C-alpha positions as CSV (number, residue, x, y, z in Angstrom):
1,M,4.2,3.2,-4.8
2,K,5.8,0.6,-7.0
3,I,8.7,-1.4,-5.6
4,S,11.2,-3.2,-7.8
5,T,14.2,-5.4,-7.0
6,T,15.6,-4.6,-10.5
7,H,17.0,-1.3,-11.7
8,S,13.8,-0.3,-13.5
9,V,10.0,-0.7,-13.3
10,H,8.9,-2.8,-16.3
11,G,6.8,-0.7,-18.7
12,H,7.6,2.6,-17.1
13,E,10.2,5.2,-18.0
14,C,12.2,6.6,-15.1
15,T,12.0,10.4,-15.3
16,K,13.9,11.4,-12.2
17,F,16.4,9.8,-9.8
18,I,15.9,11.1,-6.3
19,G,18.4,9.1,-4.3
20,E,18.8,6.3,-1.7
21,V,16.0,5.6,0.8
22,H,15.9,3.1,3.6
23,G,13.7,1.9,6.4
24,S,14.8,-0.2,9.3
25,I,13.5,-1.9,12.5
26,V,15.3,-3.6,15.4
27,T,13.3,-6.4,16.8
28,T,14.0,-8.6,19.8
29,K,13.0,-12.1,20.9
30,H,10.9,-12.8,24.0
31,I,11.2,-15.6,26.5
32,G,8.3,-17.6,25.1
33,R,10.0,-17.7,21.7
34,D,13.3,-18.6,23.2
35,I,11.8,-21.6,25.1
36,M,10.2,-22.9,21.9
37,A,13.4,-22.3,19.9
38,G,15.3,-24.4,22.5
39,F,12.8,-27.3,22.0
40,K,13.0,-27.0,18.2
41,S,16.8,-26.9,18.2
42,V,16.7,-30.3,19.9
43,I,14.0,-31.9,17.8
44,G,14.3,-29.9,14.6
45,G,11.7,-28.0,12.6
46,E,10.6,-24.5,11.8
47,I,10.5,-22.0,14.7
48,R,7.2,-20.3,13.7
49,G,7.5,-17.5,16.3
50,Y,10.8,-16.4,14.8
51,T,9.5,-16.7,11.2
52,E,6.5,-14.6,12.0
53,M,8.7,-12.0,13.9
54,M,11.0,-11.7,10.9
55,E,8.2,-11.5,8.3
56,E,6.6,-8.6,10.3
57,A,10.0,-6.9,10.6
58,R,10.5,-7.1,6.8
59,K,7.0,-5.5,6.2
60,V,7.7,-2.7,8.7
61,A,11.2,-2.0,7.1
62,I,9.7,-1.8,3.6
63,D,6.8,0.4,4.8
64,R,9.3,2.8,6.4
65,M,11.4,2.9,3.2
66,K,8.2,3.6,1.1
67,Y,7.2,6.4,3.5
68,E,10.7,8.0,3.1
69,A,10.5,7.7,-0.7
70,E,7.0,9.3,-0.8
71,A,8.1,12.1,1.5
72,L,10.8,12.9,-1.1
73,G,8.3,13.0,-3.9
74,A,9.0,9.5,-5.4
75,N,6.4,7.2,-6.8
76,A,8.7,4.1,-7.0
77,V,11.7,2.5,-5.5
78,I,14.1,0.5,-7.7
79,G,16.9,-1.8,-6.8
80,M,15.2,-2.7,-3.4
81,R,17.2,-5.0,-1.2
82,L,16.7,-6.4,2.3
83,Q,19.5,-7.0,4.8
84,T,19.5,-8.4,8.3
85,S,22.1,-8.2,11.0
86,T,22.5,-9.0,14.7
87,V,22.7,-5.8,16.7
88,M,23.2,-7.5,20.1
89,A,22.4,-10.8,21.7
90,G,18.7,-11.4,21.0
91,A,18.1,-8.4,18.8
92,S,18.1,-8.3,15.0
93,E,17.9,-5.4,12.6
94,V,16.1,-5.6,9.2
95,I,17.0,-2.9,6.7
96,A,15.1,-2.3,3.4
97,Y,16.9,0.1,1.0
98,G,16.8,1.2,-2.6
99,T,16.8,4.1,-5.0
100,A,13.8,6.5,-4.9
101,V,12.7,7.5,-8.4
102,V,9.8,9.1,-10.3
103,I,8.4,7.0,-13.1
104,A,6.0,8.0,-15.8
105,E,2.6,6.5,-15.2
C-alpha cells in the first residue's frame, strides 16, 4: 500500500478512483503523564510521554485508513492528511484521511 500526501503517486498512473477513506483513534492522557506535563510546563522542555502518545496515535490512524482502503480494493491512498482535535478534556482524536485509488504497478 503506497501512501502519498500529494495528488498522485510519482511514477504510477492512477487507473481508478475509489473514494475517501479515513482512520481515527481517540487517545487519553493518564495521571503519570499529567504530573510530568505539570513539571515541564514550569521548567520548559519536551513532554516525551505526550510526544510518544501522539506518534503512536498517528500510526494507528494511518494503519486504520490503510485497512479501509485495502478492504475497498485500493492499492494506494493519495492526498493523505492528518488532523487532530480535542474531543473532551484530556482526550485527543487523530484522524488520517485521503482518497483511495488503484495505481498501475
